[in-house]
N, C-alpha and C positions, 0 to 999 in steps of 0.2 A: 633551541630545538627541543630541549626537555620540557619547556613550558607548552610547546605545541603538542607533544605527545601526551602530556597530562590532560590538556584540554580535549584532545581526541578521545582519550579513554573515558572522560567524564560524559561526553556526548554519547559515546557508544553505550554506556550503562543506562543512559536515559531512554534509548530506543526500546529497551525491554518493557518500559511502561507505556509506550505509545499504542494507541488503539489502532486496529487494523480493519475496522468496519465503519461505515457511515450510513446513516438512515436519513433519507431526504424527507421533506415536508409531506410528501404524498405517501410515505410509508415504504418506498422502494429502498431496498438494502443493497449497499455496495461493499463487497469484501475484497480487500487488497490481494493481488496476485504478484508473486515474484516475476520479474521480467528483465530482459536485456534491452539496451538502447544504444543508439549511435548519435553522436553529436558532431556537426561540422560547422565551422565558423571562420570568420576573417575579420581583420581590423588593423590596428596600429600598435606599434611598440615604441615606448620611450626608454632609451638607455640613459641612465643617470650619468651626467657629466658636466663639464664646464663650458661647453659650447652653447649657442643659442638653442632655445627649446625646439624650434622648428627644424634645426639642423640635426637633431638627435631622434627624429621620428622616422620610422621605417615600416614597411608592410609586414603583416603578421598573419599566419594561418594556423588553424588547430583542427585536429581530428581526434575524436575520442570514442572508445567502445567501453560500455560499462554495464553494470548489473545492479538492479534495485533489490536489495535483500529484504527490506521492510519499508513501511511508509516514511521512515526517517533516514535509514542508513543505506548508502550506496557506495560503490567503488568503481573507478574507471581507469583504464589505461589510455593515456593520451600522448600525442606527439605534437609539439608546438615548434614553430620556427620560420625562418627564411633569412632574416637579416638583423644584425645589431650594428650600432654606430658608436663612434667616439670622437673626441676632438676637444679643442679649447678655443677661446675667443679673447683676443686682445692681450695675449701674454707675451712678455719680453719687451725689448726696446731695440728697434721699433716694434710696435705691437704685432703679434703673429696670430693669424687665424688659420686653423687647420681642422679639417674634418675627414674622417675615414669610415669605411664600413667593412664588415666581414660577415660571412654566412654561418649559420648554425642550424641544428635540429636538436630538440630536447625531448626525448621520450621519458615518460615518468608515470607514476601511479598516484592517484588522489583518492582520499577517503572523503565522502560527501555526506553532509548532514542537512536534511530538509528542515529548516527552522520553523517554517509555517506549520508543517504537520506536527512537529515536536511541541510547539507552544499552543497552537489553536486546535489540534486534533486532525486526524486524517479526513480529507475531503477531496475525492478525485475530480469533482466538478469545480473546484476553486480555480478562478482565472489566474491569479497571481501567486507565485510561490518564491520564497527566498531561501537559497541554499548556500551554506558555507562549506569550504573544502580546505584540506591540508594535504600536502604530499611532497614528493621530491623525485629526483631521477638523475640522469646524466645529460649534461649539455655537451654536444659534440660540435666543435667549431672548426672552420677551415676558411681559406681564402683571405688571409691576413696580409696580403701584399701591400695594400695602400699605406698602412702605418709603418711597415718596414721601409718603404720608399721615402716616407717623410723622415724617418730616423737617419737615413743615409744623407739626405739633403742637409739636415741640421748639424751634421758633423763639421761643416765648414764655418759655423758661427757659434758663439757661446750658447751653451745649453739653455734652453728655455722651458723644457719640460722633462720630467724624470721618466723616461721610457725604459725602465729596468726590466720589465716583464714582457719584452717582445717575444713573439713565437712565430714560427712558420709551419707549413705542413698542416697538421690537424692537432687539436688539443681537446682533451676531455676534462670537464669540470663537474663535480657533483653540485647539485643545487637543491634548495628547499623552496617551497612555494606555498602560498595561501591566497585565498580570495573569496569573492562572493559571486553567485550566479542568480540573476533574476529571470524567472521563466514566466511566459504568458501562454495559457492554454488556447490553442487554435482548434484542436479536436482531440478525441481520445488517443490518437496516434502521434500528433505533431504538436510541438511547443516552439515558440520563439524564445530564444535565450540571449541574454545580454550578460557578459562576463567581464569582470575585472580581476586581474591577479598580479601579485608581486612576487618576484623571483630573486633569491639571494644566492650569490656565488662568491668564490674566493676573490681576492684582490688581483689575481693573475688573469682575469677574463679579458679586460680591454687593453692589455699591454702596458698600462700606466701604473706606477707604484704610488698608491695613495694611503697605504697603511690602514685601510678599512675595506670592508667587503664591497664588491660591485653589485649593482642592482639593475634590473630592467622590469618594466611594467607593461602589461598587455591589456588592451581594451578590445573586446571581440563581440560581434553580433553573429548569430547563427541559428540553426534549427536542430532540435532534438527529435529523433524518430523512435518511438517505442516499438519493440519487436515482440509480437504476441499480445495477448490480452492483459492489460494492467489491472483489471478488476473483474469480479464476477457479479453480475446484477441479478437481484431476486425481486420479483414483483411482490407487492404486499399481499398477505394472505387474507382473503375475505371469508369470514366465518358465516356459513349460511344459517338462517334462522332455524331453530329447532322444529323438527317435523312433529305435527300433532296427529295422532291417529284419528281416523274418522269414527265417530260414534254412531252406531246404528240403533235407532230407537227400538225398544222391545215392544211387541204388541201382545197384550194379554190374550190368551186363548180361552174362550168361554164355551163350555159344552152346552149342548141343547138341554134345556130344562126338562127334568123328569119329575116324577112325584116329589122327589127330594133333590132339588137342583144342586149340582156339584160344579164349583167354579175352580178352574185350574189356575194356580198362582202364576204370576209373570215369570218367564224364564230369563234369567240374567245371562247376558252374553258378555264375556270378558274378552276384550280385544288386546292383542299383543302391544307392548310399548317399546319403541325403539328410540334410543338417544345416541348421538354421535359426539364423543368427547374429543375435541381437537387440541393439538399440541403445537408448540413453536418448534421450528427446525432444530434438530439435534438435542431436543429437551424432552423430559418426561414428567415434569412437574405439572400438576393440574392448576390452571389459572382460575381466579375467583369466579369469572363468568361461566366457566365450564363446570365448576363444582355444583352449580344449580342443577345441572343435568343429572349428576350422580345422585343428588338428593331426590330428584323426581323418580329415579329408578327405585331407590330405597322406599319411598312413599308407596309406590305401586306394590312392591313385595310385601310391605306391612299390611296393605289393604287386602291383598289376596294371598292368604297363608300357603296355598298350594302352588303358587306360581314360583318359577325359577328364572334365573337370568343367565344368558350365555354371553361371555365377553370375548372379543377377538381384537388383538393389537396389530397395527400396521405401521410402516414407514414409507416415505416417498422414494420411488425408484431412481429419481434424478440426482440424489445426493448420497454420498458414501458408497459402501459396497455391501455385499450380502452379510458379511460378518458383523459389520456395524449395525446394519438395518435389522438383522435378526435380534440383536441385543436390544435395540431401541423398541422394537415391537413388543418384546417380552416385558421390558420395563414399563411401557405404557399400559399394558393390560394388568400388570401386577399392581401398579399404584391405584388403579380404579378398584380392583378387588379389595385391596387393603383398606381403602376408604369406606367401602360398603360394610366390611367386617368390623373395623375398629371404631369408625365414627357413627355408624348407623345400626350396628348390632345385627347385621344380617348373617345367619349361619353360613359357614363355608359350604355345607352340604347343598345349599340352594344356589351355588355359583359354580359355573364351569368357565375356565379361562384357557384361551388358545392364542397363538401369535403366528401371523403369516409373514412378518417382516415386510420386505418389499417384493416378495415373490408373487403376491397377488395385489392388485390395485383396485379397490372398490369404487373409486371415483375417477372421472375423466380429468378433473383439474388436479394437477400434481400436488399442490400444497394441501389439498383436502385429505390426502392419503396419510398425513401425520395424525393418526386418529386411533381411538379405541371405540369399536362399535358394540353397544350393549343392547340386547333384545331380551325383554322380559315377557314371559307368557305362562 
């Protein structure tokens, strides 16, 4: 048991390093959400003993309710049971064959570790996942009449088996368990699960004294149903091409010649320059392809010494809250201002900076509102 606990602690520590987002080939991002789940299944149990293998098989059912805390770590409360068997084959002289059954239910708690996500990384679209689990609980058994009747019959002949741990009524035994679960994704909400588990109890479980623990093994097939959304899906952000201001050609104005002709020089028309510097969700670092836009603003200000630039930062309204988004909008406008001042030498007196957070949304597409808008004129 100590080894089981040490292994569980090691796996729990590994979950802190597991990623919680997955980016598909098309750029769609999937972020893990904590969620509850229900598992139902049925199958067969084999109770370890000396009888023929087929004589020790019995039906088995399991119901579990759990919670997925991270892509790797989950816990569930489960109840397993219906029947266990015991017996022996060809013992004594003449050979004696005896089989018996009794009922049980075994509620317990399991800690579960998704090995696929731990080793290969989180991927909610993966078809196959392998999960290991460790746990324990209480086995509540009753209906032990068959072996008690066998013991009564055997009193009339030499003892052929050591039934020193007979019990009647009901009996509670603590148990430990471990196993593997293979799951196959059918949809976002439903998985097909195949489980195999081994259960360890005291020697008093099956009425026979063997001076070693009793075991039973379950093979189950069932379905897992996720409750709530297991992930948040974000479409890829498409950065629009930079907008180029229209250039209106200037037409020289020439006055009517007089005795001394006077030619009016061309009037230079300066058009405002706008650049939208886009950011990644929950970030305020300027990406390399967006730094080009900041450089274009600086070039414009150097070309027109009297021009000034107005900066305004934004965050998208569908992520975070006003407190987070106000901070993000301010950080995004500040980093653009700092780049103009520190990298391009633009005086702060020529820059105004403001932030709207998510209280205003300049674009119809949500992802485009992670932006600092710069207008120089």
